KEKE-3310 file (N, C-alpha, C; in steps of 0.2 Angstrom, whole numbers, plus 5000, padded with zeros to 4 digits):
npx = (5062:5065:5052:5047:5055:5052:5038:5040:5047:5037:5027:5035:5037:5025:5024:5023:5025:5033:5023:5024:5017:5003:4999:4986:4977:4962:4963:4956:4957:4971:4987:4996:5006:5016:5016:5025:5022:5009:4997:4993:4979:4971:4957:4956:4961:4952:4940:4943:4940:4929:4926:4919:4917:4930:4933:4925:4929:4942:4939:4934:4944:4955:4949:4944:4940:4924:4926:4936:4935:4926:4932:4945:4950:4948:4958:4970:4969:4970:4983:4990:4987:4993:5006:5003:4994:5002:5011:5003:5000:5013:5016:5007:5012:5024:5019:5012:5023:5030:5020:5012:4999:4984:4975:4958:4954:4961:4954:4941:4943:4946:4935:4926:4931:4928:4914:4911:4916:4906:4896:4888:4880:4887:4879:4871:4868:4861:4861:4875:4877:4869:4876:4888:4884:4879:4889:4901:4897:4898:4897:4896:4905:4913:4919:4926:4936:4942:4948:4956:4966:4972:4977:4986:4995:5000:5007:5017:5024:5028:5037:5047:5052:5058:5050:5047:5058:5073:5072:5061:5065:5055:5052:5060:5064:5069:5070:5075:5076:5085:5079:5086:5094:5110:5120:5130:5124:5113:5120:5127:5116:5111:5122:5122:5111:5110:5104:5091:5087:5081:5074:5058:5045:5028:5020:5010:4998:4990:4985:4986:4980:4980:4973:4974:4970:4984:4986:4976:4973:4975:4990:4988:4976:4982:4991:4983:4977:4988:4993:4983:4985:4998:5002:5002:4994:4981:4981:4979:4990:4997:4986:4985:4997:4994:4987:4974:4961:4963:4951:4944:4954:4954:4942:4941:4949:4941:4930:4935:4938:4925:4919:4927:4924:4933:4937:4939:4946:4951:4950:4959:4957:4965:4960:4965:4978:4988:5004:5014:5028:5039:5034:5021:5018:5019:5034:5035:5027:5032:5045:5041:5036:5048:5053:5047:5048:5050:5041:5030:5021:5020:5024:5034:5026:5024:5027:5019:5017:5005:4996:4979:4966:4962:4972:4975:4986:4990:4993:4999:4998:5005:5005:5009:5002:5009:5007:5014:5029:5041:5059:5071:5085:5098:5097:5106:5115:5116:5104:5092:5079:5081:5089:5081:5071:5077:5081:5069:5064:5073:5070:5057:5058:5067:5059:5049:5058:5063:5051:5049:5061:5058:5047:5053:5062:5054:5047:5056:5054:5044:5037:5035:5023:5019:5036:5038:5027:5028:5039:5053)
npy = (4911:4921:4925:4931:4942:4949:4952:4960:4971:4976:4980:4989:4999:5006:5012:5004:4999:4991:4989:4992:4985:4994:5005:5001:5010:5020:5031:5040:5054:5054:5060:5056:5059:5072:5084:5096:5105:5103:5093:5076:5066:5052:5051:5059:5052:5041:5048:5051:5041:5028:5020:5008:5001:4998:4990:4979:4975:4970:4960:4951:4949:4944:4934:4934:4929:4929:4933:4943:4960:4974:4986:4982:4979:4991:4999:4994:4996:5010:5012:5006:5014:5026:5029:5032:5043:5053:5054:5059:5072:5077:5077:5085:5097:5098:5100:5112:5120:5121:5126:5117:5114:5107:5106:5113:5107:5095:5089:5088:5079:5067:5065:5063:5051:5042:5043:5037:5025:5020:5020:5031:5045:5061:5072:5067:5073:5071:5057:5055:5062:5055:5043:5046:5050:5039:5030:5036:5046:5059:5076:5080:5091:5090:5078:5080:5089:5081:5071:5080:5084:5071:5067:5078:5075:5062:5067:5075:5066:5058:5066:5068:5055:5053:5049:5058:5062:5073:5086:5099:5117:5125:5117:5116:5104:5097:5084:5071:5057:5049:5041:5036:5024:5017:5011:5002:4997:4990:4980:4973:4968:4959:4950:4945:4937:4928:4917:4919:4926:4919:4911:4908:4897:4891:4894:4890:4897:4907:4924:4935:4950:4965:4981:4999:5016:5026:5040:5044:5036:5034:5032:5024:5016:5009:5002:4993:4986:4979:4972:4963:4955:4950:4948:4937:4921:4921:4928:4933:4928:4918:4909:4905:4899:4887:4880:4884:4890:4904:4912:4908:4911:4925:4930:4936:4948:4954:4956:4965:4977:4980:4983:4993:5003:5008:5018:5015:5003:4987:4969:4958:4943:4932:4921:4904:4902:4901:4907:4909:4914:4927:4937:4938:4943:4955:4964:4963:4953:4942:4941:4937:4924:4917:4915:4904:4886:4875:4865:4871:4882:4896:4913:4926:4940:4956:4973:4985:4996:5006:5013:5019:5019:5031:5039:5039:5036:5020:5009:4994:4977:4961:4943:4927:4911:4898:4884:4876:4877:4879:4879:4889:4894:4903:4921:4934:4947:4959:4961:4973:4971:4964:4972:4983:4977:4973:4986:4992:4983:4986:4999:4999:4992:5001:5012:5009:5007:5020:5027:5022:5027:5041:5042:5038:5048:5059:5055:5057:5069:5070:5070:5056:5051:5041:5036:5022:5017:5017:5010:5014)
npz = (5026:5016:5011:5023:5024:5012:5015:5026:5020:5012:5021:5030:5021:5022:5034:5046:5062:5076:5090:5107:5122:5126:5140:5151:5156:5157:5148:5139:5138:5136:5132:5118:5109:5103:5091:5082:5092:5095:5103:5102:5105:5113:5111:5100:5089:5090:5086:5073:5064:5058:5071:5075:5064:5061:5072:5069:5057:5061:5070:5060:5051:5059:5066:5079:5096:5105:5118:5118:5120:5113:5118:5121:5108:5102:5109:5105:5092:5091:5096:5086:5075:5078:5073:5059:5061:5066:5056:5046:5050:5050:5037:5032:5037:5030:5017:5018:5021:5009:5001:4993:4982:4977:4963:4958:4946:4946:4957:4952:4942:4949:4957:4946:4941:4951:4952:4939:4941:4950:4942:4941:4934:4927:4930:4941:4954:4966:4968:4970:4981:4990:4990:4996:5009:5014:5014:5019:5028:5024:5016:4999:4997:5009:5007:4995:5000:5010:5002:4994:5004:5007:4995:4993:5004:4999:4988:4992:4999:4988:4981:4991:4992:4980:4968:4958:4952:4953:4965:4962:4960:4967:4977:4990:4999:5015:5017:5007:4995:4983:4968:4957:4947:4944:4929:4934:4945:4940:4933:4943:4950:4941:4940:4953:4954:4942:4937:4938:4927:4915:4900:4901:4897:4891:4903:4915:4925:4938:4944:4958:4962:4971:4969:4970:4971:4969:4972:4981:4992:5009:5019:5030:5027:5016:5023:5031:5021:5015:5025:5028:5017:5018:5031:5044:5049:5044:5033:5016:5008:5016:5017:5004:5002:5009:5001:4999:4988:4977:4977:4989:4999:4998:5003:5016:5014:5005:5013:5022:5014:5011:5023:5028:5019:5009:4996:4978:4978:4972:4970:4959:4952:4941:4928:4927:4916:4901:4897:4883:4883:4890:4883:4884:4897:4909:4915:4929:4934:4926:4932:4945:4941:4938:4950:4955:4956:4942:4943:4950:4961:4973:4971:4979:4987:4979:4976:4965:4951:4941:4927:4924:4911:4912:4915:4929:4942:4948:4962:4970:4976:4971:4968:4961:4957:4951:4941:4933:4923:4909:4909:4899:4890:4898:4899:4889:4896:4889:4883:4880:4885:4897:4904:4906:4914:4925:4930:4933:4943:4953:4955:4959:4972:4978:4979:4988:4999:5000:5004:5016:5023:5022:5030:5043:5045:5046:5057:5068:5071:5080:5096:5106:5118:5131:5128:5127:5121:5108:5097:5089)
capx = (5065:5064:5045:5046:5059:5048:5033:5042:5048:5031:5024:5039:5036:5019:5024:5021:5030:5031:5021:5025:5010:5001:4996:4979:4973:4957:4966:4952:4960:4978:4991:5000:5011:5016:5019:5025:5019:5002:4996:4988:4976:4968:4951:4957:4962:4946:4935:4945:4938:4923:4930:4916:4919:4937:4933:4921:4934:4948:4936:4933:4950:4959:4945:4945:4935:4919:4928:4940:4930:4927:4936:4952:4952:4949:4964:4975:4969:4972:4990:4992:4986:4996:5011:5000:4991:5007:5014:4998:5001:5020:5016:5003:5016:5029:5016:5011:5029:5032:5014:5010:4992:4980:4970:4951:4954:4963:4949:4935:4945:4946:4928:4923:4933:4924:4907:4911:4917:4900:4890:4884:4880:4890:4874:4867:4871:4857:4864:4882:4877:4867:4881:4893:4881:4878:4896:4906:4894:4901:4894:4901:4911:4918:4922:4931:4941:4946:4952:4962:4971:4975:4981:4992:5000:5004:5011:5023:5028:5031:5043:5053:5054:5061:5046:5046:5065:5076:5067:5061:5067:5050:5050:5066:5062:5075:5071:5074:5080:5085:5077:5090:5098:5115:5121:5133:5119:5110:5125:5128:5110:5111:5127:5120:5106:5110:5100:5084:5086:5081:5068:5053:5040:5022:5019:5003:4998:4985:4988:4982:4981:4976:4975:4971:4973:4990:4986:4971:4973:4980:4995:4985:4972:4987:4994:4978:4976:4994:4994:4978:4988:5004:5004:4999:4992:4975:4982:4978:4996:4998:4981:4986:5002:4992:4983:4967:4960:4963:4944:4943:4959:4953:4936:4942:4951:4935:4925:4938:4937:4918:4918:4930:4922:4939:4935:4944:4951:4948:4954:4958:4960:4964:4958:4970:4979:4995:5008:5020:5034:5038:5031:5014:5018:5022:5040:5035:5024:5037:5050:5038:5035:5054:5055:5044:5051:5047:5035:5025:5022:5018:5029:5033:5022:5028:5023:5019:5013:5002:4991:4973:4965:4960:4978:4976:4992:4988:4998:4996:5002:5003:5009:5007:5002:5011:5005:5020:5033:5047:5065:5075:5092:5100:5097:5112:5114:5116:5097:5089:5073:5084:5092:5075:5067:5081:5081:5062:5064:5077:5067:5051:5060:5070:5053:5046:5063:5063:5046:5050:5066:5055:5043:5057:5065:5049:5045:5061:5052:5038:5038:5030:5022:5026:5040:5038:5021:5030:5046:5056)
capy = (4918:4926:4927:4935:4948:4952:4955:4965:4977:4979:4983:4994:5005:5010:5015:5000:4999:4987:4993:4989:4984:5001:5005:4999:5015:5022:5035:5044:5061:5054:5063:5050:5062:5080:5086:5103:5109:5101:5087:5071:5063:5045:5052:5062:5046:5037:5052:5052:5036:5024:5015:5002:4997:4995:4984:4973:4972:4967:4953:4947:4947:4940:4928:4935:4926:4934:4935:4949:4965:4979:4991:4980:4980:4999:5002:4991:4999:5017:5013:5004:5020:5032:5031:5035:5049:5057:5055:5063:5079:5079:5078:5092:5103:5099:5102:5119:5124:5123:5128:5113:5114:5102:5111:5111:5103:5088:5086:5086:5073:5062:5064:5060:5044:5039:5042:5033:5018:5018:5020:5037:5050:5067:5076:5064:5076:5067:5050:5056:5065:5049:5038:5049:5051:5032:5026:5040:5051:5066:5079:5081:5096:5087:5072:5083:5092:5076:5068:5084:5083:5065:5068:5082:5071:5057:5070:5078:5060:5056:5071:5066:5048:5053:5046:5062:5064:5078:5091:5106:5123:5128:5113:5115:5100:5095:5077:5068:5051:5048:5034:5034:5018:5017:5005:4998:4993:4985:4974:4970:4964:4953:4945:4942:4931:4927:4911:4921:4929:4914:4912:4903:4895:4887:4896:4889:4901:4912:4930:4939:4958:4970:4987:5004:5023:5028:5047:5047:5032:5035:5027:5020:5011:5005:4997:4988:4981:4975:4968:4958:4951:4946:4948:4932:4915:4921:4933:4930:4925:4912:4904:4902:4894:4881:4877:4887:4894:4912:4915:4907:4915:4932:4932:4940:4954:4957:4959:4971:4982:4982:4985:5000:5008:5011:5019:5014:4997:4981:4963:4955:4936:4930:4914:4900:4903:4899:4912:4906:4916:4933:4942:4938:4945:4962:4962:4961:4946:4937:4940:4933:4917:4914:4913:4898:4880:4872:4860:4875:4885:4902:4917:4931:4946:4961:4979:4987:5003:5005:5019:5016:5022:5038:5042:5039:5032:5015:5005:4987:4971:4955:4937:4922:4904:4894:4877:4873:4881:4876:4884:4889:4896:4910:4927:4938:4954:4964:4962:4979:4969:4961:4978:4987:4973:4974:4993:4993:4979:4990:5006:4997:4991:5007:5017:5006:5008:5027:5030:5021:5032:5047:5041:5037:5054:5063:5053:5059:5076:5070:5067:5051:5051:5039:5033:5015:5015:5017:5008:5016)
capz = (5028:5011:5011:5028:5022:5007:5018:5030:5016:5010:5027:5032:5017:5024:5041:5051:5067:5081:5096:5114:5125:5129:5147:5152:5159:5153:5142:5134:5136:5137:5126:5115:5106:5102:5084:5081:5098:5096:5107:5099:5111:5112:5108:5093:5085:5089:5082:5066:5059:5060:5075:5076:5057:5061:5076:5066:5052:5065:5072:5054:5048:5064:5069:5087:5100:5107:5124:5117:5121:5109:5121:5120:5101:5101:5112:5101:5085:5092:5096:5079:5070:5080:5068:5053:5062:5067:5049:5042:5053:5048:5029:5031:5038:5024:5011:5020:5021:5002:4998:4988:4981:4973:4959:4957:4940:4948:4961:4948:4938:4954:4958:4940:4940:4957:4949:4934:4944:4954:4937:4942:4929:4930:4933:4946:4961:4972:4969:4972:4988:4994:4991:5001:5015:5017:5014:5023:5032:5022:5011:4993:4999:5014:5004:4991:5004:5013:4997:4993:5009:5006:4989:4995:5008:4995:4983:4996:5000:4982:4980:4995:4990:4973:4963:4952:4950:4957:4968:4958:4964:4971:4983:4994:5005:5018:5017:5000:4994:4975:4965:4951:4947:4939:4925:4938:4950:4936:4931:4950:4952:4936:4942:4960:4953:4935:4935:4937:4920:4910:4896:4904:4892:4893:4910:4917:4931:4940:4947:4963:4962:4974:4966:4973:4968:4972:4974:4986:4997:5015:5021:5035:5023:5013:5028:5033:5015:5013:5031:5027:5012:5019:5038:5049:5047:5041:5028:5009:5005:5019:5015:4997:5003:5012:4996:4998:4982:4978:4979:4996:5003:4997:5006:5022:5012:5002:5018:5025:5010:5011:5030:5029:5014:5006:4989:4972:4979:4969:4969:4953:4952:4934:4927:4925:4909:4899:4893:4879:4886:4893:4879:4886:4904:4911:4918:4936:4934:4924:4937:4950:4939:4938:4957:4957:4953:4936:4945:4952:4968:4974:4972:4984:4985:4976:4975:4958:4950:4934:4926:4921:4905:4913:4918:4936:4945:4953:4966:4972:4978:4967:4968:4956:4958:4945:4941:4930:4918:4907:4908:4893:4891:4901:4894:4889:4900:4884:4880:4883:4889:4903:4908:4908:4919:4931:4932:4935:4949:4958:4957:4963:4978:4981:4981:4995:5005:5001:5007:5023:5025:5023:5036:5048:5046:5049:5064:5072:5073:5084:5103:5108:5125:5133:5123:5127:5117:5101:5096:5083)
cpx = (5064:5057:5044:5049:5055:5042:5034:5044:5042:5027:5028:5038:5029:5018:5022:5027:5028:5029:5022:5018:5008:4999:4989:4975:4967:4959:4962:4954:4968:4981:4996:5006:5011:5020:5019:5022:5012:5001:4991:4985:4973:4961:4951:4957:4955:4941:4937:4942:4932:4925:4926:4917:4926:4937:4930:4926:4940:4945:4936:4939:4954:4955:4945:4939:4931:4922:4933:4935:4932:4932:4944:4954:4953:4955:4970:4975:4971:4980:4993:4992:4990:5002:5008:4997:4996:5010:5009:4999:5008:5020:5012:5008:5021:5025:5014:5017:5031:5026:5012:5002:4990:4975:4963:4950:4956:4957:4943:4937:4944:4939:4924:4925:4929:4917:4906:4912:4910:4894:4885:4885:4883:4885:4869:4869:4867:4860:4871:4882:4874:4872:4886:4891:4881:4885:4901:4903:4897:4897:4899:4907:4916:4922:4928:4937:4945:4950:4958:4967:4975:4980:4987:4997:5004:5009:5018:5028:5032:5037:5049:5056:5057:5057:5046:5053:5068:5071:5067:5063:5062:5049:5057:5065:5069:5076:5070:5079:5079:5082:5081:5094:5104:5116:5125:5129:5115:5114:5126:5122:5109:5116:5125:5115:5104:5105:5092:5082:5086:5074:5063:5047:5034:5021:5011:5002:4991:4988:4983:4984:4977:4978:4971:4974:4979:4990:4981:4970:4978:4985:4992:4980:4977:4990:4989:4977:4982:4995:4989:4980:4994:5006:4999:4996:4985:4975:4981:4984:4997:4993:4982:4992:5000:4987:4976:4967:4961:4956:4943:4947:4957:4946:4937:4944:4945:4930:4928:4937:4930:4916:4921:4928:4928:4937:4941:4948:4947:4953:4953:4961:4959:4962:4965:4972:4987:4998:5014:5027:5033:5035:5023:5013:5021:5029:5040:5032:5029:5042:5047:5037:5042:5056:5052:5047:5047:5040:5029:5026:5019:5024:5029:5028:5026:5024:5024:5015:5010:4998:4985:4972:4963:4966:4979:4982:4989:4994:4995:5001:5000:5007:5006:5007:5003:5010:5011:5023:5039:5053:5068:5082:5092:5100:5104:5110:5114:5109:5094:5083:5076:5086:5086:5071:5071:5081:5074:5061:5067:5073:5060:5053:5063:5064:5050:5051:5063:5057:5046:5055:5063:5051:5047:5060:5060:5047:5049:5059:5046:5040:5033:5029:5017:5030:5039:5032:5023:5037:5048:5061)
cpy = (4923:4929:4932:4942:4952:4956:4960:4972:4980:4983:4989:5000:5009:5012:5011:4999:4994:4991:4989:4989:4991:5000:5004:5004:5017:5026:5039:5051:5060:5056:5057:5053:5069:5081:5093:5107:5107:5094:5082:5067:5056:5047:5055:5057:5042:5041:5053:5047:5033:5019:5008:4998:4994:4989:4978:4970:4968:4960:4949:4944:4942:4934:4928:4932:4931:4937:4941:4955:4970:4985:4989:4981:4987:5001:5000:4995:5007:5017:5010:5010:5026:5034:5035:5042:5054:5059:5060:5071:5082:5081:5084:5098:5104:5102:5110:5123:5126:5125:5124:5113:5109:5106:5108:5106:5095:5085:5084:5080:5067:5060:5061:5053:5040:5038:5037:5026:5015:5018:5026:5042:5057:5072:5073:5067:5072:5060:5050:5058:5059:5044:5040:5049:5044:5029:5030:5045:5058:5069:5079:5086:5093:5082:5075:5085:5087:5072:5073:5084:5077:5065:5072:5079:5066:5061:5072:5072:5057:5060:5069:5059:5047:5050:5051:5065:5069:5083:5097:5112:5125:5123:5111:5111:5098:5088:5074:5062:5050:5041:5032:5028:5018:5011:5000:4994:4988:4979:4970:4966:4958:4948:4942:4936:4930:4922:4913:4924:4923:4915:4906:4903:4891:4888:4895:4892:4905:4918:4933:4946:4961:4977:4993:5011:5025:5036:5049:5042:5033:5030:5022:5014:5007:4999:4992:4983:4977:4970:4962:4953:4947:4945:4943:4926:4916:4926:4929:4925:4918:4907:4901:4897:4887:4878:4879:4890:4901:4915:4914:4911:4923:4935:4937:4947:4958:4960:4965:4977:4985:4985:4992:5005:5011:5012:5017:5008:4991:4975:4960:4948:4933:4923:4910:4900:4901:4904:4908:4907:4923:4938:4943:4941:4951:4960:4960:4954:4941:4936:4936:4925:4914:4913:4906:4892:4878:4868:4864:4877:4892:4907:4922:4936:4951:4967:4981:4993:5002:5012:5016:5020:5029:5042:5042:5034:5027:5011:4998:4982:4965:4949:4932:4915:4901:4887:4873:4878:4877:4881:4883:4891:4902:4915:4930:4945:4959:4965:4968:4977:4967:4967:4982:4984:4974:4981:4994:4989:4983:4996:5004:4996:4997:5012:5015:5008:5016:5030:5028:5025:5039:5047:5041:5044:5059:5062:5055:5066:5076:5067:5062:5050:5045:5036:5026:5012:5014:5016:5010:5011)
cpz = (5022:5010:5017:5027:5017:5010:5022:5026:5014:5015:5029:5028:5018:5031:5046:5056:5073:5087:5102:5117:5128:5136:5146:5155:5154:5147:5137:5133:5137:5131:5124:5112:5105:5095:5083:5086:5099:5098:5102:5105:5108:5108:5101:5088:5084:5085:5075:5061:5062:5064:5075:5070:5058:5066:5073:5061:5055:5067:5066:5052:5052:5067:5076:5090:5103:5114:5124:5116:5115:5111:5120:5113:5100:5103:5107:5094:5086:5092:5089:5074:5072:5075:5062:5055:5063:5060:5045:5044:5050:5041:5028:5032:5033:5018:5012:5019:5013:4998:4992:4988:4976:4969:4959:4951:4942:4952:4957:4944:4943:4955:4952:4939:4945:4955:4944:4936:4948:4949:4938:4936:4932:4933:4938:4953:4967:4973:4972:4980:4993:4996:4997:5008:5018:5018:5019:5028:5030:5017:5005:4994:5004:5011:4999:4994:5007:5008:4995:4998:5008:5000:4990:4999:5004:4990:4986:4997:4994:4980:4984:4994:4983:4967:4957:4950:4955:4959:4963:4963:4968:4977:4986:5000:5008:5018:5009:4999:4986:4974:4959:4952:4942:4935:4930:4943:4946:4934:4938:4951:4947:4938:4949:4959:4946:4933:4934:4930:4915:4906:4898:4898:4895:4901:4911:4924:4932:4944:4952:4962:4966:4971:4969:4970:4972:4974:4979:4992:5003:5016:5026:5032:5019:5017:5030:5027:5014:5019:5030:5021:5014:5027:5042:5045:5043:5035:5021:5007:5009:5018:5009:4998:5006:5008:4996:4991:4983:4980:4986:5001:5003:5000:5012:5019:5009:5007:5021:5021:5010:5018:5031:5024:5010:4998:4984:4973:4976:4970:4963:4954:4945:4934:4926:4917:4907:4895:4890:4882:4889:4889:4881:4893:4904:4915:4925:4937:4932:4929:4943:4948:4939:4945:4959:4953:4947:4938:4948:4959:4968:4975:4978:4982:4983:4975:4968:4957:4942:4933:4922:4915:4906:4915:4925:4938:4950:4956:4968:4974:4974:4969:4963:4959:4952:4946:4938:4925:4915:4906:4902:4895:4895:4897:4895:4892:4895:4881:4884:4887:4896:4907:4911:4914:4926:4934:4936:4942:4954:4960:4961:4971:4982:4983:4987:5000:5006:5005:5015:5026:5026:5029:5043:5050:5048:5056:5069:5075:5078:5091:5104:5115:5127:5128:5122:5123:5110:5100:5090:5080)
residu = (MET:ARG:ARG:ILE:LEU:VAL:ALA:ALA:ILE:LEU:LEU:CYS:GLY:LEU:GLY:VAL:PHE:THR:LEU:ALA:GLN:PRO:ARG:GLN:ALA:ASP:GLY:ARG:ASN:GLU:ILE:LEU:ALA:VAL:VAL:ASN:GLY:ASP:ALA:ILE:THR:TYR:GLN:GLU:ILE:VAL:GLY:ASP:ILE:ASP:MET:GLN:ALA:GLU:ILE:ASN:ALA:THR:ARG:SER:ILE:GLN:GLY:LEU:ALA:ALA:SER:VAL:THR:ASP:ALA:ALA:ILE:GLU:ARG:GLN:LEU:VAL:PHE:GLN:ARG:LEU:ASP:GLY:PHE:ILE:LEU:GLN:LYS:LEU:LEU:ASP:ALA:GLU:ALA:ASP:ARG:VAL:GLN:LEU:LYS:ILE:SER:ASP:ALA:GLN:MET:ARG:ALA:ILE:VAL:SER:ARG:GLU:ARG:LYS:ARG:LEU:GLY:LEU:ASP:GLU:ASP:ASP:ALA:LYS:GLY:TRP:ALA:THR:TYR:LEU:LYS:GLU:LYS:PHE:ASN:LEU:THR:PRO:THR:GLU:TYR:ARG:GLU:LYS:MET:ARG:ASP:GLN:ILE:ARG:ARG:ASN:GLU:ILE:MET:ASN:TYR:MET:ALA:GLY:LEU:TYR:GLY:PRO:LEU:PRO:ALA:GLN:TYR:PRO:LEU:GLU:ILE:TYR:PHE:SER:LEU:SER:VAL:THR:PRO:ALA:GLU:VAL:ARG:GLU:GLU:PHE:ASP:ARG:ASP:ALA:ASP:ARG:TRP:ARG:ILE:ALA:ARG:ASN:ILE:ASP:TYR:ARG:GLU:PHE:ARG:LEU:ILE:TYR:PRO:GLY:ASP:SER:LEU:SER:GLN:ASP:ASP:LYS:ARG:LYS:LEU:ILE:SER:ALA:ILE:VAL:ASP:GLY:GLU:LYS:SER:VAL:TYR:GLU:ARG:VAL:LEU:LYS:ASN:GLU:SER:LEU:GLU:LYS:ALA:SER:GLU:GLY:LEU:GLU:ALA:LEU:ILE:GLU:GLN:LEU:GLY:ILE:PRO:GLY:VAL:ARG:ILE:GLU:LEU:THR:GLU:ARG:GLN:THR:ALA:LYS:ASP:ASP:ARG:ASP:LEU:ASP:PRO:THR:THR:TYR:GLN:LEU:VAL:LEU:GLN:VAL:PRO:GLU:THR:GLY:GLY:VAL:SER:ASP:PRO:ALA:ALA:PHE:GLU:ASP:VAL:ASP:GLU:ASP:GLY:GLN:ARG:LEU:GLU:GLY:VAL:LYS:PHE:VAL:LYS:VAL:HIS:SER:ARG:LEU:ASP:GLY:ASP:ARG:ARG:ASP:PHE:GLN:SER:PRO:LYS:VAL:GLN:GLU:ALA:ILE:ARG:GLN:ARG:ILE:GLU:ASN:LEU:ARG:LEU:VAL:GLN:ASN:ARG:SER:LYS:VAL:GLU:GLN:ALA:LEU:LEU:LYS:ARG:ALA:ALA:ILE:VAL:PRO:ASP:ARG:ASN:PHE:THR:ARG)
# end
């Protein structure tokens, strides 16, 4: 039950909603929703993505039988993507309202990081243009503007979810949820699960990490990636629970990333190693280790954030496979390290919840047609 709850929290934070069975009419020109007076049609969603790549990825990840037609998969994908498509338009409207801008300097830095990741020189304009044409069927200008729009949406979401603290005066947004954690909440969290705060030693473990750029990846792509990790029997997490190796369990996710052409995403699987104690681990990983019995096991998945060497904000999902560890004494609440770890844990969870709250508040502004296609 606990694992199901954790997976649900991760997925809810990315706008995943239960879809009722859609009507089986042809629906090519069918209006699915109305946002700020503008209609969203079935064909508009189909035309916004490489649908065949999405269909192929779905077949690969879910292991669908050949008897399941591409048309059936396409229709299900359209209704699964409806919430993300609506949110995209609503976030654009909020960003327009407060005149949020992404500077050319920011975009140059992002493009530079992507070129560096690909091993392309800054002056290799032809190589960059060829890559974008083959991978996304976009020109460099089209790619830059698409990324600018996505970064802008993520930025306005971060402001509303409290990631940047109290709202600045120039952004009088109607939707806002605070991320602040009080000392009383830290103490309450410690008392609720005090046994978790122990000194673990000789931790024999491996770690799975999915890492992606937090500023430029769409909510829809995040949903697909996290779903492939935690959702269903063929997910990475469920396969590891059934004693498959991290490498074998990650094959489907690697195929999904390749088929969808999602930029800046990587999977990291650490070698089996031993940490003497928590000084050798980051706070999130250490808390995952403490979830697992001394005899070993697999932790729950957890969201995390980081910053790379170029200053880019990264997000991701991780879990650990612990082969063994030794428990020591219970820690004192007065330890600054304990309090900081608790505060960080609460903030990470609250950020996921806040983003979900923002999405729910925004979605109330859209009309879903017909309403039974989209359960709120």
